[in-house]
N, C-alpha and C positions, 0 to 999 in steps of 0.2 A: 504493500500500499504505498502510495506516495504521501511523505509527511511534510511537503513543501513543494515550491517551485524553483529550483536554483537556476541562475544564469545560464542560458545555453540549452534549457531544458528543451528537447524534442519529443514530442509523444511517441510512447512506445507503440512499435509496431513489429508483429510477429513474422518473422521473413524466413520461414522454413527451418528454425533451428529446433533440434529437438529438445523438449522439455524434461527427458528422461537423464541429462547428464546438467544438473544443478550445480551450482557454485559450492565448493567444499572448502573445507578448513577456515570456516568462519567462527568466531568466539559468540556463544549465545549470549544473550542479555541485551539490556538497552542502556547500561551504564556507558561512562566515558571509555573505562577501559576496554570493554568490549567492542564499543564503536571503533575505536582508534586501532585497536589489534586487528580486526577485521579490514579495516580500511587499509592497511598495508600488508594484511596475511600474514599476521606474526609468527603462525607455526612454520612458515616457508624458510623462517631462518634457518630451520635445521637441513637445507639443502646444501648452502653453501658455507656457513659459519665454520663448520668441521673443516673446510678445506682452507680457509685462512689460518686455522689453528694447524694443519697439516704445513703449511709453510713456515709457520713458526717453530713448530717441531725439526723439521728438515734444517732450518737455519741454527738450530741449537748444536749442530754438528761443529758449524763455525764460530760462533759468538755465543756467550752466555744469555740465557733467557732469564728475565726478572719477572715477579708477579706483576708490577707496575706496567710492564711491556705488554703482558698477555689481557691485561685489564683494558689498555689503550687500544690494543688490536680490537678487542670486541665491543668496545665503544665505537670506534672510527668504523667498523664493518656495520654495525647496527644503524648509526646514523647514515651512512652511505646508502644502506639499502631502502631505509625510511625515505630518503629524497628521491631514490629511483621509483619505488612504487607510488608514493603520494604523487609526484609530478605526473606519472603515467595515469592515475586517476584522474587527476585534472584535466589533461590532454585528452583523454578518451570518454571524457564524461558524456559528450552527445553520442558517440556510439554506443557506449553502456547503455545509457536510457534507451534504446532503440531493440537492443538485444535481449531477449526473454531471458537469457542464462545469467545476464549481469545487470538488469534492470533494478534489482534490489540492492546493488552497491550504495554505499553510504552517501556519495554525493547526488546521483540520481534521484534517491528516494527523500532527500533533504535533510539526513541525520547528520551531514557534515557540509558546511558552505564551501564555496569555493574560496572565499577569503580565509576562512578558518584552515583550509587545507593548506592553501599556499604559505600562509603565516608559518605553518608548523613545519613546511617543506624548506623554507629558508632558515629557520631555528636549526633544522637537523644538519643542514648544510654548513652552518657556523660551527656546530658541534664537531662534525666530521673534520674540517679544517683545524679546528683547535687541537683535537686529538692527533691529527697526522703531525702538526707542528710540535706536540709533545713529545711525539718518539724520535723524530730526527729531521735534519734539514731536507734530506732528499725526500722522505715521505711529504713533508709540507711543499716543496716544489711540484711533487707529481699530484697533490691533491686536487688543484683544479681542473688538470687533464683527465683523472679520474672521473671527477663530477660532471664534465661535460660529456664524456662519454656515455655514462650511465643515463644522463639527461636525453640524450640523443636517440636511445632505442625508443623512445615513445613515439618518435615519428616514422620509424624504419617501414612499417607496414602499409605507408603511403606511398612508397616508391621502391621497394625491392620486396621478391618472394621470398628472401633469406633473412628476414628479421630475427630467426633463431640463432644465426651465427652471432649476430650482434649482442644478442643477450647473451648467448655463451661467453663470449669474449668480456663481456661486463661482469659476470660472475667470476671469470678467469682471472680478474684483476685481486681477488681476494688471496690465493696463495701467494702471488707475487708481492702482494701488499705485507703479507705475514713474513716472508722471507725478509724485505728491506727493513720493517719494522725493528727486527732483531739485528741484522747487519749493518744497515745503514748504507749498502752499497749493493750492486747488482751481483748476480752469481758469478762463479767461477767453477767450472767453464761457463763463458757467457750464454751457452745454449741451454743450459739446464732450465732457467726458469720458462723458456719457450716450451719446454716439454711438458711441464705441470701446466702450462696455459693450454697447450693442446688437449691434455687430458680432460681438463674442466670444461673447456669450451664445447668438445664434442659431445662430453656427457651432456651437458646443459642444454645445447642446442637439439641434441635427440630427444630428450623428454618433453621440450618446448613444442617440438613438432606433435606429439601425443596430444599436448594441451590444446595445440589449435585444432584438431580434428571435429570436436564438436561445433565449432563455428564455420565449418567450410560454407554452407550455404549463405549463413548471414555475411561472411566477408565477401563472398561472391558479389552478393546484391549489393553491396554498399562500396565497392571497389577497393578493399582493404586486400593486401596481399600475403601470400604464405606459401611454404611448401607444399601445403594441403591443396590450397587452391590452385596452383600452378599445374600440380602433378596427380591430385587426386588421393584418395585415401590409401590404396592401395601402395603406390609407389611412394608416398610420403612416409608410410611406415617403413618400408623396405629402406629408405635414406635414412631413417632414424637409425636402424640396424648396423647401416654402414658407418654411420657416425660413432656410434658406440662400439664397433669395432675398433674404433682408433681409440678409445678411452682407455680399454684395459691394458694393451701394449704400452701407451705412453705413461700409464701409471706405475707399470712394471721398470720401465727405461730410467725414467725418474727415480723412481725408490733405488736402483742398483747403482746409479751414479752419484745419489745424494747421501749414500753411506748405511742406508738401512739394510735389515736383515733378515731372517727366515720368518719372524712373525710380521712384518710388513707384508711379506708375499702372501701369507696365509690370509691376510686381509684382501689383497688383491684377487686372489682366488675366491674368496666370499663374494666381493663385488661383483666377479664376472658371472658367478650363479646368479645372483640377485637380477643383475640386467637381463640373464638369459629367460628368468623367470616373468620378469616384468614385460618382457616381449611375447611370453604366450598368454598374457592377460587381455591384450589389446588386439583386436583383428578387424579387418576392414568389415564395415557394417555392424559390428558388434561392439559397443563403448561401454557397456553395462559394467565392466569392472576396470573403468579409467581411472577412477579415484584412488584406487587400490594401487594400480600401477605408477599412476604419476605422484601422488602424494605420499602413502605409506613406504613404498619399494625405495625411491628416491630419498628420502629422509633417512631411511635403514641403511642403505648403501654409504653415504656420507660420514654416517655416524660410525659404520663399522669400520670404516677405512681410518678415520682419526683414532679410534681405540687401539687397533692394531698396531698402528704407527706409534701409539704412547707406549704401549707394551714394549715394542721392540725397542725404542729409545731407553726406556728405564731399565730394560734387561742388557742393552748393548754395552 
């Protein structure tokens, strides 16, 4: 039910989107915490925060890690993610209002105003830059670049069929940032951080293709672009499989050259099994188990990776 009429409101029109795949991972309740948590999909933090911590753990082979650094990394990551999600909700509010799957989001239904969302995004951006500056000079210098990149994602579906790769690279900033937060420098060898970037980018892009599946009809009708719109469900799912085929070797290659041992590779094997199971859950024409594949299994995978990396580092 609409609770107001925010600026930019466009009356909802059902455009061939299945109602059987609703929004997931929202926080129940009408209070401020529930509204703002759902606004930025707080549970999704489990997807990428562990990979920021993986960067921290890997960098601990090079430089000591303090509790202060870990806290600042978590604050910086959470703030950057709030900026990205909040800005996306502002930019896409008119499309969200028209899409039955997203019309109950906070801005379309008036639970959060555009002005409130904008103020929160600016505040989170300031927090991110301050946290980056508190880490080291290189983090501070790179913080505006990271913000511009994650903000740019919100416009990608307007001009490219590959917004998933842009999003993937946005989240791949996390392990790179974790490494630089600890060391204050780029990796040695220079290509090591590019390997973990490839791992996270391909992983995120693959599951983001899954996320785009239920919006195929709506995106086609409104001129929005995605791999699903361009290639259809069957080929899009195949592309997701190919992307995830990059993820596991890249994680293994990174771990080998970063100095991890056996426990880390047990985590990689577990991640491979999780991805394989995830792809069994989603099939062309059957998105009934999409929530399990997208939300549950991807959250489990990232947590598994950082747990095994942590065990490996503690025992190594």
